[in-house]
PyMOL Python script that loads the backbone (N, CA, C, O; Angstrom):
from pymol import cmd

cmd.read_pdbstr("""\
ATOM      1  N   MET A   1     -19.955 -11.345 -10.847  1.00  0.00           N
ATOM      2  CA  MET A   1     -18.519 -11.095 -10.502  1.00  0.00           C
ATOM      3  C   MET A   1     -17.715 -11.634 -12.386  1.00  0.00           C
ATOM      4  O   MET A   1     -18.009 -12.655 -13.007  1.00  0.00           O
ATOM      5  N   PRO A   2     -16.705 -10.525 -12.832  1.00  0.00           N
ATOM      6  CA  PRO A   2     -16.306 -10.380 -13.605  1.00  0.00           C
ATOM      7  C   PRO A   2     -14.935 -11.244 -13.188  1.00  0.00           C
ATOM      8  O   PRO A   2     -14.350 -11.065 -12.120  1.00  0.00           O
ATOM      9  N   HIS A   3     -14.501 -12.246 -14.242  1.00  0.00           N
ATOM     10  CA  HIS A   3     -13.574 -12.986 -14.314  1.00  0.00           C
ATOM     11  C   HIS A   3     -12.259 -12.830 -14.918  1.00  0.00           C
ATOM     12  O   HIS A   3     -12.421 -12.573 -16.111  1.00  0.00           O
ATOM     13  N   VAL A   4     -11.468 -12.858 -14.719  1.00  0.00           N
ATOM     14  CA  VAL A   4     -10.110 -13.243 -15.320  1.00  0.00           C
ATOM     15  C   VAL A   4      -9.106 -13.568 -15.221  1.00  0.00           C
ATOM     16  O   VAL A   4      -8.461 -13.536 -14.173  1.00  0.00           O
ATOM     17  N   ASP A   5      -8.626 -14.059 -16.551  1.00  0.00           N
ATOM     18  CA  ASP A   5      -7.463 -15.071 -16.482  1.00  0.00           C
ATOM     19  C   ASP A   5      -6.248 -14.800 -16.005  1.00  0.00           C
ATOM     20  O   ASP A   5      -5.840 -13.679 -16.309  1.00  0.00           O
ATOM     21  N   ILE A   6      -5.491 -15.500 -15.316  1.00  0.00           N
ATOM     22  CA  ILE A   6      -4.237 -15.013 -15.198  1.00  0.00           C
ATOM     23  C   ILE A   6      -3.351 -15.960 -15.300  1.00  0.00           C
ATOM     24  O   ILE A   6      -3.490 -17.050 -14.745  1.00  0.00           O
ATOM     25  N   PRO A   7      -2.006 -15.532 -16.266  1.00  0.00           N
ATOM     26  CA  PRO A   7      -1.638 -17.066 -16.543  1.00  0.00           C
ATOM     27  C   PRO A   7      -1.171 -17.482 -15.301  1.00  0.00           C
ATOM     28  O   PRO A   7      -1.106 -16.879 -14.230  1.00  0.00           O
ATOM     29  N   GLN A   8      -0.745 -19.013 -15.733  1.00  0.00           N
ATOM     30  CA  GLN A   8      -0.378 -20.262 -14.732  1.00  0.00           C
ATOM     31  C   GLN A   8       0.767 -19.752 -13.795  1.00  0.00           C
ATOM     32  O   GLN A   8       0.771 -19.998 -12.588  1.00  0.00           O
ATOM     33  N   ASP A   9       1.996 -18.833 -14.593  1.00  0.00           N
ATOM     34  CA  ASP A   9       2.969 -18.785 -14.190  1.00  0.00           C
ATOM     35  C   ASP A   9       3.042 -17.906 -12.869  1.00  0.00           C
ATOM     36  O   ASP A   9       3.600 -18.145 -11.798  1.00  0.00           O
ATOM     37  N   LEU A  10       2.101 -16.523 -13.399  1.00  0.00           N
ATOM     38  CA  LEU A  10       1.505 -15.931 -12.580  1.00  0.00           C
ATOM     39  C   LEU A  10       1.105 -16.356 -11.052  1.00  0.00           C
ATOM     40  O   LEU A  10       1.524 -16.253  -9.899  1.00  0.00           O
ATOM     41  N   PHE A  11       0.267 -16.777 -11.632  1.00  0.00           N
ATOM     42  CA  PHE A  11      -0.854 -17.359 -10.284  1.00  0.00           C
ATOM     43  C   PHE A  11       0.242 -18.306  -9.912  1.00  0.00           C
ATOM     44  O   PHE A  11       0.532 -17.743  -8.856  1.00  0.00           O
ATOM     45  N   LEU A  12       0.961 -19.176  -9.962  1.00  0.00           N
ATOM     46  CA  LEU A  12       1.992 -19.585  -9.055  1.00  0.00           C
ATOM     47  C   LEU A  12       2.572 -18.861  -8.254  1.00  0.00           C
ATOM     48  O   LEU A  12       2.600 -19.197  -7.070  1.00  0.00           O
ATOM     49  N   GLN A  13       3.223 -17.609  -8.712  1.00  0.00           N
ATOM     50  CA  GLN A  13       3.894 -16.507  -7.755  1.00  0.00           C
ATOM     51  C   GLN A  13       2.930 -15.915  -7.304  1.00  0.00           C
ATOM     52  O   GLN A  13       3.605 -15.024  -6.789  1.00  0.00           O
ATOM     53  N   ILE A  14       1.793 -15.607  -7.022  1.00  0.00           N
ATOM     54  CA  ILE A  14       0.849 -14.919  -6.199  1.00  0.00           C
ATOM     55  C   ILE A  14       0.776 -16.443  -4.955  1.00  0.00           C
ATOM     56  O   ILE A  14       1.183 -16.413  -3.793  1.00  0.00           O
ATOM     57  N   GLN A  15       0.329 -17.288  -5.457  1.00  0.00           N
ATOM     58  CA  GLN A  15      -0.079 -18.502  -4.099  1.00  0.00           C
ATOM     59  C   GLN A  15       1.845 -18.253  -3.446  1.00  0.00           C
ATOM     60  O   GLN A  15       2.030 -18.043  -2.247  1.00  0.00           O
ATOM     61  N   GLN A  16       2.630 -18.302  -4.094  1.00  0.00           N
ATOM     62  CA  GLN A  16       3.683 -18.752  -3.068  1.00  0.00           C
ATOM     63  C   GLN A  16       3.800 -17.449  -2.494  1.00  0.00           C
ATOM     64  O   GLN A  16       4.270 -17.720  -1.389  1.00  0.00           O
ATOM     65  N   THR A  17       3.659 -16.078  -2.543  1.00  0.00           N
ATOM     66  CA  THR A  17       3.589 -14.524  -1.404  1.00  0.00           C
ATOM     67  C   THR A  17       2.579 -14.419  -1.141  1.00  0.00           C
ATOM     68  O   THR A  17       2.296 -13.281  -0.766  1.00  0.00           O
ATOM     69  N   LEU A  18       1.576 -15.302  -1.147  1.00  0.00           N
ATOM     70  CA  LEU A  18       0.024 -14.831  -0.376  1.00  0.00           C
ATOM     71  C   LEU A  18       0.436 -14.907   0.977  1.00  0.00           C
ATOM     72  O   LEU A  18       1.221 -15.746   1.418  1.00  0.00           O
ATOM     73  N   PRO A  19      -0.103 -14.028   1.605  1.00  0.00           N
ATOM     74  CA  PRO A  19      -0.200 -14.351   2.988  1.00  0.00           C
ATOM     75  C   PRO A  19      -1.212 -15.415   3.891  1.00  0.00           C
ATOM     76  O   PRO A  19      -2.372 -15.560   3.503  1.00  0.00           O
ATOM     77  N   ALA A  20      -0.925 -15.851   4.612  1.00  0.00           N
ATOM     78  CA  ALA A  20      -1.826 -17.098   5.175  1.00  0.00           C
ATOM     79  C   ALA A  20      -3.309 -16.609   5.302  1.00  0.00           C
ATOM     80  O   ALA A  20      -4.224 -17.347   4.937  1.00  0.00           O
ATOM     81  N   SER A  21      -3.576 -15.207   5.886  1.00  0.00           N
ATOM     82  CA  SER A  21      -4.876 -14.709   5.629  1.00  0.00           C
ATOM     83  C   SER A  21      -5.595 -14.252   4.523  1.00  0.00           C
ATOM     84  O   SER A  21      -6.725 -13.778   4.632  1.00  0.00           O
ATOM     85  N   ASP A  22      -4.980 -14.373   3.426  1.00  0.00           N
ATOM     86  CA  ASP A  22      -5.815 -13.937   2.055  1.00  0.00           C
ATOM     87  C   ASP A  22      -5.904 -14.727   1.134  1.00  0.00           C
ATOM     88  O   ASP A  22      -4.826 -15.279   0.917  1.00  0.00           O
ATOM     89  N   SER A  23      -6.854 -15.094   0.365  1.00  0.00           N
ATOM     90  CA  SER A  23      -7.282 -15.345  -0.780  1.00  0.00           C
ATOM     91  C   SER A  23      -6.931 -14.512  -1.722  1.00  0.00           C
ATOM     92  O   SER A  23      -6.940 -13.285  -1.831  1.00  0.00           O
ATOM     93  N   THR A  24      -6.408 -15.993  -2.839  1.00  0.00           N
ATOM     94  CA  THR A  24      -6.169 -15.224  -4.679  1.00  0.00           C
ATOM     95  C   THR A  24      -6.851 -14.295  -4.882  1.00  0.00           C
ATOM     96  O   THR A  24      -6.291 -13.385  -5.493  1.00  0.00           O
ATOM     97  N   ASP A  25      -8.229 -14.087  -4.516  1.00  0.00           N
ATOM     98  CA  ASP A  25      -8.750 -13.360  -4.992  1.00  0.00           C
ATOM     99  C   ASP A  25      -8.762 -11.815  -4.084  1.00  0.00           C
ATOM    100  O   ASP A  25      -8.915 -10.748  -4.679  1.00  0.00           O
ATOM    101  N   GLN A  26      -8.619 -11.876  -2.912  1.00  0.00           N
ATOM    102  CA  GLN A  26      -8.213 -10.975  -2.218  1.00  0.00           C
ATOM    103  C   GLN A  26      -7.106 -10.369  -2.595  1.00  0.00           C
ATOM    104  O   GLN A  26      -7.011  -9.148  -2.716  1.00  0.00           O
ATOM    105  N   PHE A  27      -5.822 -11.524  -2.890  1.00  0.00           N
ATOM    106  CA  PHE A  27      -4.593 -10.443  -2.848  1.00  0.00           C
ATOM    107  C   PHE A  27      -4.330  -9.826  -4.327  1.00  0.00           C
ATOM    108  O   PHE A  27      -3.480  -8.940  -4.422  1.00  0.00           O
ATOM    109  N   VAL A  28      -4.930 -10.200  -5.321  1.00  0.00           N
ATOM    110  CA  VAL A  28      -5.423 -10.035  -6.243  1.00  0.00           C
ATOM    111  C   VAL A  28      -5.775  -8.206  -6.559  1.00  0.00           C
ATOM    112  O   VAL A  28      -5.311  -7.190  -7.076  1.00  0.00           O
ATOM    113  N   SER A  29      -6.755  -8.667  -5.929  1.00  0.00           N
ATOM    114  CA  SER A  29      -8.440  -7.221  -5.673  1.00  0.00           C
ATOM    115  C   SER A  29      -6.831  -6.266  -5.088  1.00  0.00           C
ATOM    116  O   SER A  29      -6.262  -5.620  -5.968  1.00  0.00           O
ATOM    117  N   ARG A  30      -6.233  -6.245  -3.691  1.00  0.00           N
ATOM    118  CA  ARG A  30      -5.569  -5.567  -3.415  1.00  0.00           C
ATOM    119  C   ARG A  30      -4.554  -4.756  -3.926  1.00  0.00           C
ATOM    120  O   ARG A  30      -4.340  -3.554  -3.773  1.00  0.00           O
ATOM    121  N   ALA A  31      -3.765  -5.909  -4.774  1.00  0.00           N
ATOM    122  CA  ALA A  31      -2.574  -5.704  -5.918  1.00  0.00           C
ATOM    123  C   ALA A  31      -3.203  -4.614  -6.915  1.00  0.00           C
ATOM    124  O   ALA A  31      -2.350  -3.840  -7.350  1.00  0.00           O
ATOM    125  N   VAL A  32      -3.792  -4.510  -7.121  1.00  0.00           N
ATOM    126  CA  VAL A  32      -4.793  -3.555  -8.759  1.00  0.00           C
ATOM    127  C   VAL A  32      -5.515  -2.769  -8.018  1.00  0.00           C
ATOM    128  O   VAL A  32      -5.805  -1.790  -8.705  1.00  0.00           O
ATOM    129  N   ARG A  33      -6.060  -2.666  -6.730  1.00  0.00           N
ATOM    130  CA  ARG A  33      -6.245  -0.997  -6.266  1.00  0.00           C
ATOM    131  C   ARG A  33      -4.812  -0.098  -5.789  1.00  0.00           C
ATOM    132  O   ARG A  33      -4.610   1.088  -6.047  1.00  0.00           O
ATOM    133  N   GLU A  34      -4.211  -0.709  -5.284  1.00  0.00           N
ATOM    134  CA  GLU A  34      -3.125  -0.446  -5.041  1.00  0.00           C
ATOM    135  C   GLU A  34      -2.072   0.428  -6.445  1.00  0.00           C
ATOM    136  O   GLU A  34      -1.395   1.454  -6.402  1.00  0.00           O
ATOM    137  N   LYS A  35      -2.393  -0.676  -7.720  1.00  0.00           N
ATOM    138  CA  LYS A  35      -1.567  -0.203  -8.827  1.00  0.00           C
ATOM    139  C   LYS A  35      -2.443   1.034  -9.548  1.00  0.00           C
ATOM    140  O   LYS A  35      -1.952   1.852 -10.326  1.00  0.00           O
ATOM    141  N   LEU A  36      -3.792   0.998  -9.137  1.00  0.00           N
ATOM    142  CA  LEU A  36      -4.802   1.790  -9.438  1.00  0.00           C
ATOM    143  C   LEU A  36      -4.583   3.422  -9.293  1.00  0.00           C
ATOM    144  O   LEU A  36      -4.639   4.359 -10.090  1.00  0.00           O
ATOM    145  N   ALA A  37      -4.239   3.266  -7.537  1.00  0.00           N
ATOM    146  CA  ALA A  37      -3.868   4.102  -6.444  1.00  0.00           C
ATOM    147  C   ALA A  37      -2.824   5.559  -6.990  1.00  0.00           C
ATOM    148  O   ALA A  37      -2.725   6.782  -7.091  1.00  0.00           O
ATOM    149  N   SER A  38      -2.043   3.840  -7.270  1.00  0.00           N
ATOM    150  CA  SER A  38      -0.521   4.837  -7.502  1.00  0.00           C
ATOM    151  C   SER A  38      -0.768   5.588  -8.846  1.00  0.00           C
ATOM    152  O   SER A  38      -0.366   6.747  -8.948  1.00  0.00           O
ATOM    153  N   ASN A  39      -1.478   4.917  -9.988  1.00  0.00           N
ATOM    154  CA  ASN A  39      -1.449   5.753 -11.021  1.00  0.00           C
ATOM    155  C   ASN A  39      -2.155   6.902 -10.771  1.00  0.00           C
ATOM    156  O   ASN A  39      -1.640   7.987 -11.043  1.00  0.00           O
ATOM    157  N   ASP A  40      -3.194   6.839 -10.320  1.00  0.00           N
ATOM    158  CA  ASP A  40      -4.058   8.045  -9.524  1.00  0.00           C
ATOM    159  C   ASP A  40      -2.604   9.205  -9.015  1.00  0.00           C
ATOM    160  O   ASP A  40      -2.366  10.222  -9.667  1.00  0.00           O
ATOM    161  N   ARG A  41      -1.941   8.879  -8.021  1.00  0.00           N
ATOM    162  CA  ARG A  41      -0.691   9.434  -7.778  1.00  0.00           C
ATOM    163  C   ARG A  41       0.298  10.323  -8.850  1.00  0.00           C
ATOM    164  O   ARG A  41       0.347  11.552  -8.897  1.00  0.00           O
ATOM    165  N   ARG A  42       0.774   9.735  -9.372  1.00  0.00           N
ATOM    166  CA  ARG A  42       1.304   9.720 -10.818  1.00  0.00           C
ATOM    167  C   ARG A  42       0.952  10.831 -11.043  1.00  0.00           C
ATOM    168  O   ARG A  42       1.438  11.937 -10.803  1.00  0.00           O
ATOM    169  N   GLU A  43      -0.590  10.233 -11.886  1.00  0.00           N
ATOM    170  CA  GLU A  43      -1.075  11.271 -12.670  1.00  0.00           C
ATOM    171  C   GLU A  43      -1.169  12.522 -12.076  1.00  0.00           C
ATOM    172  O   GLU A  43      -0.806  13.512 -12.710  1.00  0.00           O
ATOM    173  N   GLU A  44      -1.590  12.614 -10.986  1.00  0.00           N
ATOM    174  CA  GLU A  44      -1.344  14.137 -10.320  1.00  0.00           C
ATOM    175  C   GLU A  44      -0.475  14.620 -10.166  1.00  0.00           C
ATOM    176  O   GLU A  44      -0.461  15.849 -10.230  1.00  0.00           O
ATOM    177  N   PHE A  45       0.514  14.001  -9.926  1.00  0.00           N
ATOM    178  CA  PHE A  45       2.057  14.489 -10.125  1.00  0.00           C
ATOM    179  C   PHE A  45       2.642  14.917 -11.167  1.00  0.00           C
ATOM    180  O   PHE A  45       3.603  15.660 -10.967  1.00  0.00           O
ATOM    181  N   LEU A  46       2.392  14.704 -12.125  1.00  0.00           N
ATOM    182  CA  LEU A  46       2.203  15.373 -13.738  1.00  0.00           C
ATOM    183  C   LEU A  46       1.608  16.257 -13.637  1.00  0.00           C
ATOM    184  O   LEU A  46       2.134  17.360 -13.784  1.00  0.00           O
ATOM    185  N   ARG A  47       0.201  16.114 -13.329  1.00  0.00           N
ATOM    186  CA  ARG A  47      -0.604  17.584 -13.677  1.00  0.00           C
ATOM    187  C   ARG A  47       0.257  18.964 -12.786  1.00  0.00           C
ATOM    188  O   ARG A  47       0.548  20.029 -13.330  1.00  0.00           O
ATOM    189  N   LEU A  48       0.459  18.725 -11.779  1.00  0.00           N
ATOM    190  CA  LEU A  48       1.257  19.426 -10.708  1.00  0.00           C
ATOM    191  C   LEU A  48       2.483  19.790 -11.578  1.00  0.00           C
ATOM    192  O   LEU A  48       2.777  20.975 -11.736  1.00  0.00           O
ATOM    193  N   SER A  49       2.972  19.119 -11.961  1.00  0.00           N
ATOM    194  CA  SER A  49       4.480  19.653 -12.826  1.00  0.00           C
ATOM    195  C   SER A  49       4.770  20.222 -14.306  1.00  0.00           C
ATOM    196  O   SER A  49       5.778  20.606 -14.898  1.00  0.00           O
ATOM    197  N   ASP A  50       3.068  20.059 -14.694  1.00  0.00           N
ATOM    198  CA  ASP A  50       3.426  21.106 -15.950  1.00  0.00           C
ATOM    199  C   ASP A  50       2.548  21.803 -15.341  1.00  0.00           C
ATOM    200  O   ASP A  50       2.824  22.873 -15.883  1.00  0.00           O
ATOM    201  N   LEU A  51       1.631  22.076 -14.581  1.00  0.00           N
ATOM    202  CA  LEU A  51       1.487  23.622 -13.769  1.00  0.00           C
ATOM    203  C   LEU A  51       2.425  24.365 -13.314  1.00  0.00           C
ATOM    204  O   LEU A  51       2.461  25.595 -13.294  1.00  0.00           O
ATOM    205  N   ALA A  52       3.223  23.591 -12.928  1.00  0.00           N
ATOM    206  CA  ALA A  52       4.828  24.410 -12.243  1.00  0.00           C
ATOM    207  C   ALA A  52       5.447  24.564 -13.256  1.00  0.00           C
ATOM    208  O   ALA A  52       6.011  25.631 -13.014  1.00  0.00           O
ATOM    209  N   LYS A  53       5.781  24.249 -14.306  1.00  0.00           N
ATOM    210  CA  LYS A  53       6.537  24.475 -15.767  1.00  0.00           C
ATOM    211  C   LYS A  53       6.010  25.924 -16.337  1.00  0.00           C
ATOM    212  O   LYS A  53       6.632  26.952 -16.604  1.00  0.00           O
ATOM    213  N   GLN A  54       4.589  25.590 -16.419  1.00  0.00           N
ATOM    214  CA  GLN A  54       4.070  26.552 -17.163  1.00  0.00           C
ATOM    215  C   GLN A  54       3.969  27.933 -16.158  1.00  0.00           C
ATOM    216  O   GLN A  54       3.870  29.036 -16.695  1.00  0.00           O
ATOM    217  N   ALA A  55       3.997  27.815 -14.732  1.00  0.00           N
ATOM    218  CA  ALA A  55       4.289  29.117 -14.323  1.00  0.00           C
ATOM    219  C   ALA A  55       5.613  29.375 -14.438  1.00  0.00           C
ATOM    220  O   ALA A  55       5.867  30.577 -14.517  1.00  0.00           O
ATOM    221  N   MET A  56       6.603  28.589 -14.477  1.00  0.00           N
ATOM    222  CA  MET A  56       7.967  28.958 -14.944  1.00  0.00           C
ATOM    223  C   MET A  56       8.531  29.921 -15.763  1.00  0.00           C
ATOM    224  O   MET A  56       9.244  30.917 -15.639  1.00  0.00           O
ATOM    225  N   LEU A  57       7.828  29.129 -16.880  1.00  0.00           N
ATOM    226  CA  LEU A  57       7.869  29.656 -17.909  1.00  0.00           C
ATOM    227  C   LEU A  57       7.179  31.174 -18.233  1.00  0.00           C
ATOM    228  O   LEU A  57       7.639  32.054 -18.960  1.00  0.00           O
ATOM    229  N   GLU A  58       6.255  31.181 -17.657  1.00  0.00           N
ATOM    230  CA  GLU A  58       5.427  32.328 -17.957  1.00  0.00           C
ATOM    231  C   GLU A  58       6.077  33.737 -16.891  1.00  0.00           C
ATOM    232  O   GLU A  58       5.582  34.863 -16.841  1.00  0.00           O
ATOM    233  N   HIS A  59       7.372  33.213 -16.073  1.00  0.00           N
ATOM    234  CA  HIS A  59       7.360  34.303 -15.431  1.00  0.00           C
ATOM    235  C   HIS A  59       8.690  34.216 -15.803  1.00  0.00           C
ATOM    236  O   HIS A  59       9.420  34.776 -14.985  1.00  0.00           O
ATOM    237  N   GLY A  60       9.396  33.609 -16.941  1.00  0.00           N
ATOM    238  CA  GLY A  60      10.699  33.839 -17.594  1.00  0.00           C
ATOM    239  C   GLY A  60      11.580  33.215 -17.332  1.00  0.00           C
ATOM    240  O   GLY A  60      12.509  33.280 -18.137  1.00  0.00           O
ATOM    241  N   LEU A  61      11.746  32.392 -16.231  1.00  0.00           N
ATOM    242  CA  LEU A  61      12.660  31.405 -15.794  1.00  0.00           C
ATOM    243  C   LEU A  61      13.229  30.428 -16.331  1.00  0.00           C
ATOM    244  O   LEU A  61      12.815  29.861 -17.342  1.00  0.00           O
ATOM    245  N   THR A  62      14.113  30.172 -15.782  1.00  0.00           N
ATOM    246  CA  THR A  62      14.827  28.619 -16.778  1.00  0.00           C
ATOM    247  C   THR A  62      14.879  27.529 -15.362  1.00  0.00           C
ATOM    248  O   THR A  62      15.020  27.855 -14.184  1.00  0.00           O
ATOM    249  N   GLU A  63      14.759  26.549 -15.776  1.00  0.00           N
ATOM    250  CA  GLU A  63      15.166  25.326 -15.261  1.00  0.00           C
ATOM    251  C   GLU A  63      16.575  25.338 -14.423  1.00  0.00           C
ATOM    252  O   GLU A  63      16.680  24.898 -13.278  1.00  0.00           O
ATOM    253  N   LYS A  64      17.911  26.061 -15.379  1.00  0.00           N
ATOM    254  CA  LYS A  64      19.351  26.479 -15.148  1.00  0.00           C
ATOM    255  C   LYS A  64      19.133  27.499 -13.510  1.00  0.00           C
ATOM    256  O   LYS A  64      19.852  27.444 -12.513  1.00  0.00           O
ATOM    257  N   GLU A  65      18.001  28.290 -13.718  1.00  0.00           N
ATOM    258  CA  GLU A  65      18.123  29.802 -13.054  1.00  0.00           C
ATOM    259  C   GLU A  65      17.422  29.176 -11.694  1.00  0.00           C
ATOM    260  O   GLU A  65      17.836  29.491 -10.578  1.00  0.00           O
ATOM    261  N   LEU A  66      16.178  28.139 -11.916  1.00  0.00           N
ATOM    262  CA  LEU A  66      15.626  27.540 -10.747  1.00  0.00           C
ATOM    263  C   LEU A  66      16.967  26.733  -9.478  1.00  0.00           C
ATOM    264  O   LEU A  66      17.360  26.994  -8.342  1.00  0.00           O
ATOM    265  N   LEU A  67      17.222  25.826 -10.390  1.00  0.00           N
ATOM    266  CA  LEU A  67      18.441  24.907  -9.710  1.00  0.00           C
ATOM    267  C   LEU A  67      19.331  25.930  -8.944  1.00  0.00           C
ATOM    268  O   LEU A  67      19.258  26.107  -7.728  1.00  0.00           O
ATOM    269  N   GLU A  68      20.291  26.669  -9.893  1.00  0.00           N
ATOM    270  CA  GLU A  68      21.076  27.734  -8.971  1.00  0.00           C
ATOM    271  C   GLU A  68      19.996  28.220  -7.927  1.00  0.00           C
ATOM    272  O   GLU A  68      20.642  27.870  -6.940  1.00  0.00           O
ATOM    273  N   ASP A  69      19.127  28.628  -7.522  1.00  0.00           N
ATOM    274  CA  ASP A  69      18.853  29.267  -6.757  1.00  0.00           C
ATOM    275  C   ASP A  69      18.432  28.272  -5.429  1.00  0.00           C
ATOM    276  O   ASP A  69      18.720  28.587  -4.274  1.00  0.00           O
ATOM    277  N   PHE A  70      17.735  27.077  -5.772  1.00  0.00           N
ATOM    278  CA  PHE A  70      18.028  25.976  -4.664  1.00  0.00           C
ATOM    279  C   PHE A  70      19.280  25.437  -4.200  1.00  0.00           C
ATOM    280  O   PHE A  70      19.525  25.303  -3.001  1.00  0.00           O
ATOM    281  N   GLU A  71      20.061  25.131  -5.104  1.00  0.00           N
ATOM    282  CA  GLU A  71      21.342  25.244  -4.562  1.00  0.00           C
ATOM    283  C   GLU A  71      22.029  26.319  -3.772  1.00  0.00           C
ATOM    284  O   GLU A  71      22.889  26.031  -2.940  1.00  0.00           O
ATOM    285  N   LYS A  72      21.686  27.472  -4.003  1.00  0.00           N
ATOM    286  CA  LYS A  72      21.777  28.602  -3.503  1.00  0.00           C
ATOM    287  C   LYS A  72      21.026  28.532  -1.474  1.00  0.00           C
ATOM    288  O   LYS A  72      21.742  28.667  -0.482  1.00  0.00           O
ATOM    289  N   GLN A  73      19.934  28.362  -1.459  1.00  0.00           N
ATOM    290  CA  GLN A  73      19.182  28.069  -0.808  1.00  0.00           C
ATOM    291  C   GLN A  73      19.577  27.174   0.144  1.00  0.00           C
ATOM    292  O   GLN A  73      19.669  27.428   1.345  1.00  0.00           O
ATOM    293  N   ARG A  74      19.855  25.942  -0.474  1.00  0.00           N
ATOM    294  CA  ARG A  74      20.286  24.883   0.373  1.00  0.00           C
ATOM    295  C   ARG A  74      21.790  25.093   1.152  1.00  0.00           C
ATOM    296  O   ARG A  74      22.014  24.606   2.260  1.00  0.00           O
ATOM    297  N   ARG A  75      22.514  25.682   0.592  1.00  0.00           N
ATOM    298  CA  ARG A  75      23.935  26.276   0.745  1.00  0.00           C
ATOM    299  C   ARG A  75      23.834  27.366   2.359  1.00  0.00           C
ATOM    300  O   ARG A  75      24.714  27.323   3.219  1.00  0.00           O
ATOM    301  N   GLN A  76      22.842  28.079   2.438  1.00  0.00           N
ATOM    302  CA  GLN A  76      22.555  28.999   3.078  1.00  0.00           C
ATOM    303  C   GLN A  76      22.769  28.264   4.683  1.00  0.00           C
ATOM    304  O   GLN A  76      22.722  27.044   4.838  1.00  0.00           O
ATOM    305  N   PRO A  77      22.989  29.158   5.717  1.00  0.00           N
ATOM    306  CA  PRO A  77      22.800  28.379   6.967  1.00  0.00           C
ATOM    307  C   PRO A  77      21.470  28.527   7.632  1.00  0.00           C
ATOM    308  O   PRO A  77      20.707  29.406   7.232  1.00  0.00           O
ATOM    309  N   SER A  78      21.158  27.800   8.537  1.00  0.00           N
ATOM    310  CA  SER A  78      19.487  27.496   8.802  1.00  0.00           C
ATOM    311  C   SER A  78      20.183  29.015  10.190  1.00  0.00           C
ATOM    312  O   SER A  78      21.271  29.329  10.673  1.00  0.00           O
ATOM    313  N   GLU A  79      18.502  29.583  10.304  1.00  0.00           N
ATOM    314  CA  GLU A  79      18.606  30.275  11.296  1.00  0.00           C
ATOM    315  C   GLU A  79      18.054  29.778  12.893  1.00  0.00           C
ATOM    316  O   GLU A  79      18.192  30.532  13.856  1.00  0.00           O
TER     317      GLU A  79
END
""", "prot")
cmd.dss("prot")
cmd.show_as("cartoon", "prot")
cmd.util.cbc("prot")
cmd.orient("prot")
């Protein structure tokens, strides 16, 4: 198993917040997995945002026009 050095102050923080059912290894492993999943979601968000921006530009729309349209739609009463 790979070895990771954790600074002493961080290790103490981890031990103070550990659920009774977790070992330090389990806690750190779960935290790293959560961070990696968060990074994956962020990358997907950025990819989709870039696609939306590209489509907006291809259709000659501006950010201002889109925001104005969203605001108009928001103010319309629901049917």
